[in-house]
N, CA, C, O and CB atoms as a CASP TS submission, in Angstrom:
PFRMAT TS
TARGET T0000
AUTHOR 0000-0000-0000
METHOD Language model
MODEL 1
PARENT N/A
ATOM      1  N   MET     1      18.514  -1.841   3.564  1.00  0.00           N
ATOM      2  CA  MET     1      18.340  -0.742   2.442  1.00  0.00           C
ATOM      3  C   MET     1      18.453  -0.764   1.243  1.00  0.00           C
ATOM      4  O   MET     1      19.539  -1.247   0.921  1.00  0.00           O
ATOM      5  CB  MET     1      18.963   0.091   2.524  1.00  0.00           C
ATOM      6  N   LEU     2      17.731  -0.413   0.260  1.00  0.00           N
ATOM      7  CA  LEU     2      17.827  -0.718  -1.067  1.00  0.00           C
ATOM      8  C   LEU     2      18.184   0.789  -1.795  1.00  0.00           C
ATOM      9  O   LEU     2      17.595   1.854  -1.609  1.00  0.00           O
ATOM     10  CB  LEU     2      16.393  -1.471  -1.574  1.00  0.00           C
ATOM     11  N   ASP     3      19.322   0.519  -2.667  1.00  0.00           N
ATOM     12  CA  ASP     3      19.587   1.642  -3.505  1.00  0.00           C
ATOM     13  C   ASP     3      19.191   1.599  -4.946  1.00  0.00           C
ATOM     14  O   ASP     3      19.778   0.916  -5.786  1.00  0.00           O
ATOM     15  CB  ASP     3      20.915   1.887  -3.454  1.00  0.00           C
ATOM     16  N   GLY     4      18.107   2.409  -5.197  1.00  0.00           N
ATOM     17  CA  GLY     4      17.523   2.156  -6.417  1.00  0.00           C
ATOM     18  C   GLY     4      16.002   1.812  -6.254  1.00  0.00           C
ATOM     19  O   GLY     4      15.537   1.759  -5.116  1.00  0.00           O
ATOM     20  N   PRO     5      15.258   1.592  -7.279  1.00  0.00           N
ATOM     21  CA  PRO     5      13.943   1.171  -7.484  1.00  0.00           C
ATOM     22  C   PRO     5      13.569  -0.254  -6.802  1.00  0.00           C
ATOM     23  O   PRO     5      14.396  -1.164  -6.850  1.00  0.00           O
ATOM     24  CB  PRO     5      13.736   1.134  -8.969  1.00  0.00           C
ATOM     25  N   ILE     6      12.362  -0.431  -6.192  1.00  0.00           N
ATOM     26  CA  ILE     6      12.181  -1.735  -5.487  1.00  0.00           C
ATOM     27  C   ILE     6      11.371  -2.326  -6.574  1.00  0.00           C
ATOM     28  O   ILE     6      10.645  -1.776  -7.403  1.00  0.00           O
ATOM     29  CB  ILE     6      11.447  -1.709  -3.945  1.00  0.00           C
ATOM     30  N   ASN     7      11.757  -3.989  -6.317  1.00  0.00           N
ATOM     31  CA  ASN     7      11.028  -4.629  -7.279  1.00  0.00           C
ATOM     32  C   ASN     7      10.064  -5.841  -6.578  1.00  0.00           C
ATOM     33  O   ASN     7      10.293  -6.147  -5.408  1.00  0.00           O
ATOM     34  CB  ASN     7      12.077  -5.175  -8.360  1.00  0.00           C
ATOM     35  N   GLY     8       9.253  -6.350  -7.139  1.00  0.00           N
ATOM     36  CA  GLY     8       8.136  -7.257  -6.255  1.00  0.00           C
ATOM     37  C   GLY     8       8.985  -8.294  -5.374  1.00  0.00           C
ATOM     38  O   GLY     8       8.470  -8.548  -4.286  1.00  0.00           O
ATOM     39  N   GLN     9      10.000  -8.832  -5.610  1.00  0.00           N
ATOM     40  CA  GLN     9      10.479  -9.711  -4.735  1.00  0.00           C
ATOM     41  C   GLN     9      11.048  -9.047  -3.429  1.00  0.00           C
ATOM     42  O   GLN     9      10.982  -9.630  -2.347  1.00  0.00           O
ATOM     43  CB  GLN     9      11.451 -10.496  -5.421  1.00  0.00           C
ATOM     44  N   ALA    10      11.635  -7.745  -3.582  1.00  0.00           N
ATOM     45  CA  ALA    10      12.177  -7.022  -2.344  1.00  0.00           C
ATOM     46  C   ALA    10      10.903  -6.602  -1.418  1.00  0.00           C
ATOM     47  O   ALA    10      10.888  -6.738  -0.195  1.00  0.00           O
ATOM     48  CB  ALA    10      13.086  -5.626  -2.811  1.00  0.00           C
ATOM     49  N   PHE    11       9.878  -6.092  -2.167  1.00  0.00           N
ATOM     50  CA  PHE    11       8.438  -5.607  -1.689  1.00  0.00           C
ATOM     51  C   PHE    11       8.027  -6.624  -0.853  1.00  0.00           C
ATOM     52  O   PHE    11       7.719  -6.369   0.311  1.00  0.00           O
ATOM     53  CB  PHE    11       7.323  -5.370  -2.840  1.00  0.00           C
ATOM     54  N   VAL    12       7.978  -7.893  -1.355  1.00  0.00           N
ATOM     55  CA  VAL    12       7.190  -9.047  -0.494  1.00  0.00           C
ATOM     56  C   VAL    12       8.034  -9.281   0.699  1.00  0.00           C
ATOM     57  O   VAL    12       7.441  -9.423   1.768  1.00  0.00           O
ATOM     58  CB  VAL    12       6.971 -10.548  -1.327  1.00  0.00           C
ATOM     59  N   ALA    13       9.646  -9.360   0.682  1.00  0.00           N
ATOM     60  CA  ALA    13      10.201  -9.371   1.816  1.00  0.00           C
ATOM     61  C   ALA    13      10.152  -8.590   2.789  1.00  0.00           C
ATOM     62  O   ALA    13      10.306  -9.026   3.930  1.00  0.00           O
ATOM     63  CB  ALA    13      11.065  -9.452   1.682  1.00  0.00           C
ATOM     64  N   TRP    14       9.911  -7.180   2.527  1.00  0.00           N
ATOM     65  CA  TRP    14       9.856  -6.194   3.388  1.00  0.00           C
ATOM     66  C   TRP    14       8.390  -6.436   4.099  1.00  0.00           C
ATOM     67  O   TRP    14       8.157  -6.366   5.306  1.00  0.00           O
ATOM     68  CB  TRP    14      10.088  -4.791   2.643  1.00  0.00           C
ATOM     69  N   VAL    15       7.585  -6.698   3.180  1.00  0.00           N
ATOM     70  CA  VAL    15       5.964  -7.062   4.033  1.00  0.00           C
ATOM     71  C   VAL    15       6.037  -8.168   4.823  1.00  0.00           C
ATOM     72  O   VAL    15       5.294  -8.215   5.804  1.00  0.00           O
ATOM     73  CB  VAL    15       4.623  -7.454   3.031  1.00  0.00           C
ATOM     74  N   GLU    16       6.804  -9.092   4.587  1.00  0.00           N
ATOM     75  CA  GLU    16       6.623 -10.403   5.175  1.00  0.00           C
ATOM     76  C   GLU    16       7.550  -9.990   6.582  1.00  0.00           C
ATOM     77  O   GLU    16       7.181 -10.313   7.711  1.00  0.00           O
ATOM     78  CB  GLU    16       7.237 -11.837   4.084  1.00  0.00           C
ATOM     79  N   GLN    17       8.639  -9.327   6.341  1.00  0.00           N
ATOM     80  CA  GLN    17       9.684  -9.231   7.417  1.00  0.00           C
ATOM     81  C   GLN    17       9.459  -8.056   8.514  1.00  0.00           C
ATOM     82  O   GLN    17       9.792  -8.086   9.699  1.00  0.00           O
ATOM     83  CB  GLN    17      11.075  -9.002   6.707  1.00  0.00           C
ATOM     84  N   PHE    18       8.770  -6.954   7.769  1.00  0.00           N
ATOM     85  CA  PHE    18       8.651  -5.566   8.486  1.00  0.00           C
ATOM     86  C   PHE    18       7.047  -5.184   8.686  1.00  0.00           C
ATOM     87  O   PHE    18       6.755  -4.657   9.759  1.00  0.00           O
ATOM     88  CB  PHE    18       9.448  -4.327   7.514  1.00  0.00           C
ATOM     89  N   LEU    19       6.275  -5.355   7.980  1.00  0.00           N
ATOM     90  CA  LEU    19       5.166  -4.876   7.933  1.00  0.00           C
ATOM     91  C   LEU    19       4.158  -5.836   8.486  1.00  0.00           C
ATOM     92  O   LEU    19       3.363  -5.358   9.294  1.00  0.00           O
ATOM     93  CB  LEU    19       4.953  -4.470   6.707  1.00  0.00           C
ATOM     94  N   ALA    20       4.049  -7.144   8.182  1.00  0.00           N
ATOM     95  CA  ALA    20       3.015  -7.841   8.714  1.00  0.00           C
ATOM     96  C   ALA    20       3.446  -8.308  10.063  1.00  0.00           C
ATOM     97  O   ALA    20       2.513  -8.671  10.779  1.00  0.00           O
ATOM     98  CB  ALA    20       2.598  -8.932   7.830  1.00  0.00           C
ATOM     99  N   PRO    21       4.547  -8.377  10.539  1.00  0.00           N
ATOM    100  CA  PRO    21       4.636  -8.718  12.295  1.00  0.00           C
ATOM    101  C   PRO    21       4.141  -7.418  12.986  1.00  0.00           C
ATOM    102  O   PRO    21       4.024  -7.446  14.211  1.00  0.00           O
ATOM    103  CB  PRO    21       6.422  -9.072  12.950  1.00  0.00           C
ATOM    104  N   GLU    22       3.871  -6.394  12.374  1.00  0.00           N
ATOM    105  CA  GLU    22       3.418  -5.129  13.172  1.00  0.00           C
ATOM    106  C   GLU    22       1.825  -4.933  12.940  1.00  0.00           C
ATOM    107  O   GLU    22       1.234  -4.098  13.623  1.00  0.00           O
ATOM    108  CB  GLU    22       4.284  -3.715  12.627  1.00  0.00           C
ATOM    109  N   LEU    23       1.196  -5.634  12.062  1.00  0.00           N
ATOM    110  CA  LEU    23      -0.325  -5.694  11.981  1.00  0.00           C
ATOM    111  C   LEU    23      -1.220  -6.290  13.009  1.00  0.00           C
ATOM    112  O   LEU    23      -0.753  -7.271  13.588  1.00  0.00           O
ATOM    113  CB  LEU    23      -0.642  -6.358  10.881  1.00  0.00           C
ATOM    114  N   ARG    24      -2.190  -5.972  13.289  1.00  0.00           N
ATOM    115  CA  ARG    24      -2.979  -6.369  14.091  1.00  0.00           C
ATOM    116  C   ARG    24      -4.056  -6.929  13.465  1.00  0.00           C
ATOM    117  O   ARG    24      -4.375  -6.523  12.348  1.00  0.00           O
ATOM    118  CB  ARG    24      -3.251  -5.501  14.877  1.00  0.00           C
ATOM    119  N   ALA    25      -4.885  -8.111  14.204  1.00  0.00           N
ATOM    120  CA  ALA    25      -6.076  -8.610  13.424  1.00  0.00           C
ATOM    121  C   ALA    25      -6.945  -7.600  13.363  1.00  0.00           C
ATOM    122  O   ALA    25      -6.895  -6.705  14.206  1.00  0.00           O
ATOM    123  CB  ALA    25      -6.760  -9.792  13.968  1.00  0.00           C
ATOM    124  N   GLY    26      -7.862  -7.595  12.364  1.00  0.00           N
ATOM    125  CA  GLY    26      -8.773  -6.718  12.066  1.00  0.00           C
ATOM    126  C   GLY    26      -8.280  -5.164  11.484  1.00  0.00           C
ATOM    127  O   GLY    26      -9.003  -4.178  11.345  1.00  0.00           O
ATOM    128  N   GLY    27      -7.009  -5.268  11.234  1.00  0.00           N
ATOM    129  CA  GLY    27      -6.435  -3.988  10.671  1.00  0.00           C
ATOM    130  C   GLY    27      -6.592  -4.026   9.312  1.00  0.00           C
ATOM    131  O   GLY    27      -6.987  -5.028   8.716  1.00  0.00           O
ATOM    132  N   ILE    28      -6.280  -2.904   8.746  1.00  0.00           N
ATOM    133  CA  ILE    28      -6.447  -2.691   7.089  1.00  0.00           C
ATOM    134  C   ILE    28      -5.245  -2.026   6.603  1.00  0.00           C
ATOM    135  O   ILE    28      -4.688  -1.118   7.221  1.00  0.00           O
ATOM    136  CB  ILE    28      -7.773  -1.722   6.625  1.00  0.00           C
ATOM    137  N   VAL    29      -4.876  -2.470   5.541  1.00  0.00           N
ATOM    138  CA  VAL    29      -3.689  -1.974   4.777  1.00  0.00           C
ATOM    139  C   VAL    29      -4.270  -1.225   3.384  1.00  0.00           C
ATOM    140  O   VAL    29      -4.879  -1.874   2.534  1.00  0.00           O
ATOM    141  CB  VAL    29      -2.632  -3.321   4.410  1.00  0.00           C
ATOM    142  N   VAL    30      -4.048   0.007   3.269  1.00  0.00           N
ATOM    143  CA  VAL    30      -4.296   0.669   1.968  1.00  0.00           C
ATOM    144  C   VAL    30      -3.269   0.935   1.134  1.00  0.00           C
ATOM    145  O   VAL    30      -2.381   1.693   1.524  1.00  0.00           O
ATOM    146  CB  VAL    30      -4.873   1.799   2.115  1.00  0.00           C
ATOM    147  N   MET    31      -3.215   0.330  -0.218  1.00  0.00           N
ATOM    148  CA  MET    31      -2.082   0.576  -1.092  1.00  0.00           C
ATOM    149  C   MET    31      -2.578   1.200  -2.356  1.00  0.00           C
ATOM    150  O   MET    31      -3.740   1.032  -2.726  1.00  0.00           O
ATOM    151  CB  MET    31      -1.307  -0.708  -1.388  1.00  0.00           C
ATOM    152  N   ASP    32      -1.753   1.886  -2.995  1.00  0.00           N
ATOM    153  CA  ASP    32      -2.062   2.285  -4.365  1.00  0.00           C
ATOM    154  C   ASP    32      -2.111   1.057  -5.577  1.00  0.00           C
ATOM    155  O   ASP    32      -2.382  -0.112  -5.304  1.00  0.00           O
ATOM    156  CB  ASP    32      -0.949   3.356  -4.720  1.00  0.00           C
ATOM    157  N   ASN    33      -1.869   1.434  -6.649  1.00  0.00           N
ATOM    158  CA  ASN    33      -1.849   0.366  -7.767  1.00  0.00           C
ATOM    159  C   ASN    33      -0.492   0.121  -8.106  1.00  0.00           C
ATOM    160  O   ASN    33      -0.363  -0.595  -9.100  1.00  0.00           O
ATOM    161  CB  ASN    33      -2.623   0.772  -9.060  1.00  0.00           C
ATOM    162  N   LEU    34       0.414   0.455  -7.642  1.00  0.00           N
ATOM    163  CA  LEU    34       1.884   0.083  -8.063  1.00  0.00           C
ATOM    164  C   LEU    34       2.016  -1.156  -8.283  1.00  0.00           C
ATOM    165  O   LEU    34       1.436  -1.929  -7.520  1.00  0.00           O
ATOM    166  CB  LEU    34       2.903   0.386  -7.151  1.00  0.00           C
ATOM    167  N   SER    35       2.709  -1.615  -9.240  1.00  0.00           N
ATOM    168  CA  SER    35       2.593  -2.850  -9.665  1.00  0.00           C
ATOM    169  C   SER    35       3.340  -3.976  -8.591  1.00  0.00           C
ATOM    170  O   SER    35       3.070  -5.177  -8.596  1.00  0.00           O
ATOM    171  CB  SER    35       3.176  -2.830 -11.101  1.00  0.00           C
ATOM    172  N   VAL    36       4.236  -3.388  -7.762  1.00  0.00           N
ATOM    173  CA  VAL    36       5.062  -4.132  -6.985  1.00  0.00           C
ATOM    174  C   VAL    36       4.081  -4.493  -5.640  1.00  0.00           C
ATOM    175  O   VAL    36       4.318  -5.392  -4.834  1.00  0.00           O
ATOM    176  CB  VAL    36       6.481  -3.267  -6.672  1.00  0.00           C
ATOM    177  N   HIS    37       2.985  -3.616  -5.606  1.00  0.00           N
ATOM    178  CA  HIS    37       2.158  -3.935  -4.439  1.00  0.00           C
ATOM    179  C   HIS    37       1.197  -5.124  -4.793  1.00  0.00           C
ATOM    180  O   HIS    37       0.428  -5.592  -3.953  1.00  0.00           O
ATOM    181  CB  HIS    37       1.334  -2.648  -3.979  1.00  0.00           C
ATOM    182  N   LYS    38       1.274  -5.546  -5.969  1.00  0.00           N
ATOM    183  CA  LYS    38       0.279  -6.410  -6.525  1.00  0.00           C
ATOM    184  C   LYS    38       1.043  -7.989  -6.643  1.00  0.00           C
ATOM    185  O   LYS    38       0.429  -8.958  -7.090  1.00  0.00           O
ATOM    186  CB  LYS    38      -0.248  -5.732  -8.076  1.00  0.00           C
ATOM    187  N   VAL    39       2.176  -8.046  -6.265  1.00  0.00           N
ATOM    188  CA  VAL    39       2.863  -9.287  -6.761  1.00  0.00           C
ATOM    189  C   VAL    39       2.410 -10.332  -5.788  1.00  0.00           C
ATOM    190  O   VAL    39       1.881 -10.073  -4.707  1.00  0.00           O
ATOM    191  CB  VAL    39       4.504  -9.169  -6.823  1.00  0.00           C
ATOM    192  N   ALA    40       2.687 -11.682  -6.312  1.00  0.00           N
ATOM    193  CA  ALA    40       2.277 -12.854  -5.338  1.00  0.00           C
ATOM    194  C   ALA    40       3.054 -12.679  -4.118  1.00  0.00           C
ATOM    195  O   ALA    40       4.243 -12.363  -4.090  1.00  0.00           O
ATOM    196  CB  ALA    40       2.555 -14.347  -5.933  1.00  0.00           C
ATOM    197  N   GLY    41       2.252 -12.922  -3.036  1.00  0.00           N
ATOM    198  CA  GLY    41       2.840 -12.888  -1.658  1.00  0.00           C
ATOM    199  C   GLY    41       2.486 -11.770  -0.798  1.00  0.00           C
ATOM    200  O   GLY    41       2.472 -11.850   0.430  1.00  0.00           O
ATOM    201  N   VAL    42       2.213 -10.779  -1.430  1.00  0.00           N
ATOM    202  CA  VAL    42       1.822  -9.362  -0.651  1.00  0.00           C
ATOM    203  C   VAL    42       0.542  -9.786   0.075  1.00  0.00           C
ATOM    204  O   VAL    42       0.567  -9.931   1.297  1.00  0.00           O
ATOM    205  CB  VAL    42       1.500  -7.913  -1.755  1.00  0.00           C
ATOM    206  N   SER    43      -0.597  -9.992  -0.647  1.00  0.00           N
ATOM    207  CA  SER    43      -1.852 -10.377   0.086  1.00  0.00           C
ATOM    208  C   SER    43      -1.584 -11.474   1.010  1.00  0.00           C
ATOM    209  O   SER    43      -2.013 -11.218   2.135  1.00  0.00           O
ATOM    210  CB  SER    43      -2.970 -10.792  -0.861  1.00  0.00           C
ATOM    211  N   ALA    44      -0.989 -12.664   0.902  1.00  0.00           N
ATOM    212  CA  ALA    44      -1.170 -13.565   1.541  1.00  0.00           C
ATOM    213  C   ALA    44      -0.284 -13.244   2.917  1.00  0.00           C
ATOM    214  O   ALA    44      -0.734 -13.517   4.030  1.00  0.00           O
ATOM    215  CB  ALA    44      -0.910 -14.726   0.730  1.00  0.00           C
ATOM    216  N   ALA    45       0.810 -12.735   2.750  1.00  0.00           N
ATOM    217  CA  ALA    45       1.538 -12.065   4.097  1.00  0.00           C
ATOM    218  C   ALA    45       0.697 -11.181   4.954  1.00  0.00           C
ATOM    219  O   ALA    45       0.759 -11.334   6.174  1.00  0.00           O
ATOM    220  CB  ALA    45       2.765 -11.138   3.695  1.00  0.00           C
ATOM    221  N   ILE    46      -0.195 -10.139   4.367  1.00  0.00           N
ATOM    222  CA  ILE    46      -0.997  -9.249   5.183  1.00  0.00           C
ATOM    223  C   ILE    46      -2.280  -9.855   5.795  1.00  0.00           C
ATOM    224  O   ILE    46      -2.739  -9.504   6.882  1.00  0.00           O
ATOM    225  CB  ILE    46      -1.365  -8.091   4.367  1.00  0.00           C
ATOM    226  N   GLU    47      -2.836 -10.841   4.957  1.00  0.00           N
ATOM    227  CA  GLU    47      -4.163 -11.711   5.428  1.00  0.00           C
ATOM    228  C   GLU    47      -3.689 -12.553   6.270  1.00  0.00           C
ATOM    229  O   GLU    47      -4.357 -12.856   7.260  1.00  0.00           O
ATOM    230  CB  GLU    47      -4.977 -12.532   4.349  1.00  0.00           C
ATOM    231  N   GLY    48      -2.391 -13.119   6.033  1.00  0.00           N
ATOM    232  CA  GLY    48      -1.839 -13.857   7.221  1.00  0.00           C
ATOM    233  C   GLY    48      -1.717 -13.410   8.589  1.00  0.00           C
ATOM    234  O   GLY    48      -1.817 -14.145   9.572  1.00  0.00           O
ATOM    235  N   ALA    49      -1.493 -12.157   8.602  1.00  0.00           N
ATOM    236  CA  ALA    49      -1.329 -11.487   9.997  1.00  0.00           C
ATOM    237  C   ALA    49      -2.561 -11.086  10.473  1.00  0.00           C
ATOM    238  O   ALA    49      -2.631 -10.334  11.445  1.00  0.00           O
ATOM    239  CB  ALA    49      -0.430 -10.278  10.013  1.00  0.00           C
ATOM    240  N   GLY    50      -3.697 -11.566   9.811  1.00  0.00           N
ATOM    241  CA  GLY    50      -5.125 -11.039  10.364  1.00  0.00           C
ATOM    242  C   GLY    50      -5.610  -9.779   9.784  1.00  0.00           C
ATOM    243  O   GLY    50      -6.691  -9.355  10.192  1.00  0.00           O
ATOM    244  N   ALA    51      -4.966  -9.119   8.891  1.00  0.00           N
ATOM    245  CA  ALA    51      -5.318  -7.912   8.379  1.00  0.00           C
ATOM    246  C   ALA    51      -5.930  -7.917   6.943  1.00  0.00           C
ATOM    247  O   ALA    51      -5.707  -8.913   6.256  1.00  0.00           O
ATOM    248  CB  ALA    51      -4.174  -7.111   8.433  1.00  0.00           C
ATOM    249  N   ALA    52      -6.575  -7.046   6.496  1.00  0.00           N
ATOM    250  CA  ALA    52      -7.289  -7.039   5.245  1.00  0.00           C
ATOM    251  C   ALA    52      -6.221  -6.075   4.210  1.00  0.00           C
ATOM    252  O   ALA    52      -5.425  -5.260   4.675  1.00  0.00           O
ATOM    253  CB  ALA    52      -8.970  -6.346   5.500  1.00  0.00           C
ATOM    254  N   LEU    53      -6.352  -6.295   3.037  1.00  0.00           N
ATOM    255  CA  LEU    53      -5.685  -5.462   2.108  1.00  0.00           C
ATOM    256  C   LEU    53      -6.689  -4.960   1.051  1.00  0.00           C
ATOM    257  O   LEU    53      -7.458  -5.666   0.400  1.00  0.00           O
ATOM    258  CB  LEU    53      -4.521  -6.214   1.470  1.00  0.00           C
ATOM    259  N   ARG    54      -6.555  -3.657   0.991  1.00  0.00           N
ATOM    260  CA  ARG    54      -7.647  -2.565  -0.023  1.00  0.00           C
ATOM    261  C   ARG    54      -6.848  -2.141  -0.717  1.00  0.00           C
ATOM    262  O   ARG    54      -5.735  -1.925  -0.238  1.00  0.00           O
ATOM    263  CB  ARG    54      -8.507  -1.260   0.554  1.00  0.00           C
ATOM    264  N   TYR    55      -7.108  -1.857  -2.117  1.00  0.00           N
ATOM    265  CA  TYR    55      -6.398  -0.953  -2.983  1.00  0.00           C
ATOM    266  C   TYR    55      -7.024   0.159  -3.319  1.00  0.00           C
ATOM    267  O   TYR    55      -8.239   0.079  -3.494  1.00  0.00           O
ATOM    268  CB  TYR    55      -6.041  -1.495  -4.082  1.00  0.00           C
ATOM    269  N   LEU    56      -6.407   1.349  -3.475  1.00  0.00           N
ATOM    270  CA  LEU    56      -7.173   2.579  -3.869  1.00  0.00           C
ATOM    271  C   LEU    56      -7.797   2.454  -5.199  1.00  0.00           C
ATOM    272  O   LEU    56      -7.220   1.719  -6.000  1.00  0.00           O
ATOM    273  CB  LEU    56      -6.290   3.796  -3.877  1.00  0.00           C
ATOM    274  N   PRO    57      -8.945   3.085  -5.588  1.00  0.00           N
ATOM    275  CA  PRO    57      -9.317   2.952  -7.044  1.00  0.00           C
ATOM    276  C   PRO    57      -8.316   3.487  -8.038  1.00  0.00           C
ATOM    277  O   PRO    57      -7.625   4.431  -7.656  1.00  0.00           O
ATOM    278  CB  PRO    57     -10.600   3.652  -7.295  1.00  0.00           C
ATOM    279  N   PRO    58      -8.143   3.030  -9.232  1.00  0.00           N
ATOM    280  CA  PRO    58      -7.229   3.622 -10.195  1.00  0.00           C
ATOM    281  C   PRO    58      -7.192   5.219 -10.299  1.00  0.00           C
ATOM    282  O   PRO    58      -6.127   5.826 -10.411  1.00  0.00           O
ATOM    283  CB  PRO    58      -7.592   3.061 -11.524  1.00  0.00           C
ATOM    284  N   CYS    59      -8.368   5.816 -10.255  1.00  0.00           N
ATOM    285  CA  CYS    59      -8.250   7.063 -10.254  1.00  0.00           C
ATOM    286  C   CYS    59      -9.075   7.494  -9.083  1.00  0.00           C
ATOM    287  O   CYS    59     -10.274   7.221  -9.026  1.00  0.00           O
ATOM    288  CB  CYS    59      -8.587   7.619 -11.514  1.00  0.00           C
ATOM    289  N   SER    60      -8.380   8.243  -8.041  1.00  0.00           N
ATOM    290  CA  SER    60      -9.016   8.330  -6.795  1.00  0.00           C
ATOM    291  C   SER    60      -8.836  10.073  -6.370  1.00  0.00           C
ATOM    292  O   SER    60      -8.042  10.295  -5.455  1.00  0.00           O
ATOM    293  CB  SER    60      -8.231   7.148  -5.663  1.00  0.00           C
ATOM    294  N   PRO    61      -9.419  11.071  -6.894  1.00  0.00           N
ATOM    295  CA  PRO    61      -9.297  12.340  -6.813  1.00  0.00           C
ATOM    296  C   PRO    61      -9.416  12.679  -5.341  1.00  0.00           C
ATOM    297  O   PRO    61      -8.737  13.594  -4.877  1.00  0.00           O
ATOM    298  CB  PRO    61     -10.236  12.989  -7.675  1.00  0.00           C
ATOM    299  N   ALA    62     -10.239  11.988  -4.598  1.00  0.00           N
ATOM    300  CA  ALA    62     -10.573  12.350  -3.322  1.00  0.00           C
ATOM    301  C   ALA    62      -9.446  11.746  -2.392  1.00  0.00           C
ATOM    302  O   ALA    62      -9.467  12.049  -1.199  1.00  0.00           O
ATOM    303  CB  ALA    62     -12.019  11.862  -2.980  1.00  0.00           C
ATOM    304  N   ALA    63      -8.665  11.078  -2.778  1.00  0.00           N
ATOM    305  CA  ALA    63      -7.415  10.664  -2.039  1.00  0.00           C
ATOM    306  C   ALA    63      -6.278  11.516  -2.442  1.00  0.00           C
ATOM    307  O   ALA    63      -5.330  11.470  -1.659  1.00  0.00           O
ATOM    308  CB  ALA    63      -7.050   9.186  -2.296  1.00  0.00           C
ATOM    309  N   ARG    64      -6.147  12.251  -3.427  1.00  0.00           N
ATOM    310  CA  ARG    64      -5.170  13.193  -3.736  1.00  0.00           C
ATOM    311  C   ARG    64      -5.115  14.481  -2.933  1.00  0.00           C
ATOM    312  O   ARG    64      -6.105  15.182  -3.141  1.00  0.00           O
ATOM    313  CB  ARG    64      -5.317  13.498  -5.048  1.00  0.00           C
ATOM    314  N   ILE    65      -4.359  14.926  -2.190  1.00  0.00           N
ATOM    315  CA  ILE    65      -4.250  16.064  -1.498  1.00  0.00           C
ATOM    316  C   ILE    65      -4.345  17.138  -2.257  1.00  0.00           C
ATOM    317  O   ILE    65      -5.163  18.042  -2.086  1.00  0.00           O
ATOM    318  CB  ILE    65      -3.199  16.119  -0.825  1.00  0.00           C
ATOM    319  N   SER    66      -3.346  17.070  -3.295  1.00  0.00           N
ATOM    320  CA  SER    66      -3.537  18.150  -4.218  1.00  0.00           C
ATOM    321  C   SER    66      -4.834  18.513  -4.923  1.00  0.00           C
ATOM    322  O   SER    66      -5.012  19.671  -5.303  1.00  0.00           O
ATOM    323  CB  SER    66      -2.696  17.947  -5.137  1.00  0.00           C
ATOM    324  N   THR    67      -5.770  17.543  -5.116  1.00  0.00           N
ATOM    325  CA  THR    67      -7.077  17.794  -5.788  1.00  0.00           C
ATOM    326  C   THR    67      -7.817  18.578  -4.624  1.00  0.00           C
ATOM    327  O   THR    67      -8.464  19.592  -4.887  1.00  0.00           O
ATOM    328  CB  THR    67      -7.897  16.335  -6.311  1.00  0.00           C
ATOM    329  N   ARG    68      -7.719  18.138  -3.462  1.00  0.00           N
ATOM    330  CA  ARG    68      -8.580  18.942  -2.331  1.00  0.00           C
ATOM    331  C   ARG    68      -8.081  19.942  -1.952  1.00  0.00           C
ATOM    332  O   ARG    68      -8.833  20.642  -1.273  1.00  0.00           O
ATOM    333  CB  ARG    68      -8.858  18.338  -1.159  1.00  0.00           C
ATOM    334  N   LEU    69      -6.830  20.414  -2.154  1.00  0.00           N
ATOM    335  CA  LEU    69      -6.269  21.539  -1.592  1.00  0.00           C
ATOM    336  C   LEU    69      -6.663  22.677  -2.875  1.00  0.00           C
ATOM    337  O   LEU    69      -6.942  23.852  -2.637  1.00  0.00           O
ATOM    338  CB  LEU    69      -4.523  21.273  -1.210  1.00  0.00           C
ATOM    339  N   SER    70      -6.632  22.186  -4.020  1.00  0.00           N
ATOM    340  CA  SER    70      -6.715  23.154  -5.322  1.00  0.00           C
ATOM    341  C   SER    70      -8.281  23.657  -5.187  1.00  0.00           C
ATOM    342  O   SER    70      -8.560  24.713  -5.754  1.00  0.00           O
ATOM    343  CB  SER    70      -6.372  22.236  -6.994  1.00  0.00           C
ATOM    344  N   ARG    71      -9.222  23.024  -4.534  1.00  0.00           N
ATOM    345  CA  ARG    71     -10.599  23.297  -4.391  1.00  0.00           C
ATOM    346  C   ARG    71     -10.679  24.478  -3.464  1.00  0.00           C
ATOM    347  O   ARG    71     -11.573  25.299  -3.664  1.00  0.00           O
ATOM    348  CB  ARG    71     -11.387  22.076  -3.877  1.00  0.00           C
ATOM    349  N   CYS    72      -9.828  24.650  -2.458  1.00  0.00           N
ATOM    350  CA  CYS    72      -9.926  25.578  -1.468  1.00  0.00           C
ATOM    351  C   CYS    72      -8.985  26.904  -1.845  1.00  0.00           C
ATOM    352  O   CYS    72      -9.019  27.977  -1.243  1.00  0.00           O
ATOM    353  CB  CYS    72      -9.522  24.867  -0.117  1.00  0.00           C
ATOM    354  N   LEU    73      -8.291  26.633  -2.778  1.00  0.00           N
ATOM    355  CA  LEU    73      -7.303  27.890  -2.907  1.00  0.00           C
ATOM    356  C   LEU    73      -8.049  28.832  -3.925  1.00  0.00           C
ATOM    357  O   LEU    73      -8.913  28.336  -4.648  1.00  0.00           O
ATOM    358  CB  LEU    73      -5.662  27.453  -3.519  1.00  0.00           C
ATOM    359  N   PRO    74      -7.784  30.009  -3.999  1.00  0.00           N
ATOM    360  CA  PRO    74      -8.250  30.820  -5.136  1.00  0.00           C
ATOM    361  C   PRO    74      -7.503  30.610  -6.340  1.00  0.00           C
ATOM    362  O   PRO    74      -6.347  30.188  -6.343  1.00  0.00           O
ATOM    363  CB  PRO    74      -8.211  32.216  -4.836  1.00  0.00           C
ATOM    364  N   SER    75      -8.205  30.923  -7.425  1.00  0.00           N
ATOM    365  CA  SER    75      -7.608  30.635  -8.798  1.00  0.00           C
ATOM    366  C   SER    75      -6.442  31.801  -8.967  1.00  0.00           C
ATOM    367  O   SER    75      -5.760  31.848  -9.990  1.00  0.00           O
ATOM    368  CB  SER    75      -8.861  30.715 -10.087  1.00  0.00           C
TER
END
């Protein structure tokens, strides 16, 4: 457990130790554009497990639930 913000080194360790062992060949991991998601080692660990890594577009209103909900709610 970390107390405070995560850094790239800690995130890579988490991906290697916890996420990658749970992945299946052909799986897809989707991440946002947080800088720690793009440090060296993240994609290698995921792809080494046989999964693909995809990033959300920098501005993805369709992925934001608040945007979708606001369309359904009265003004």
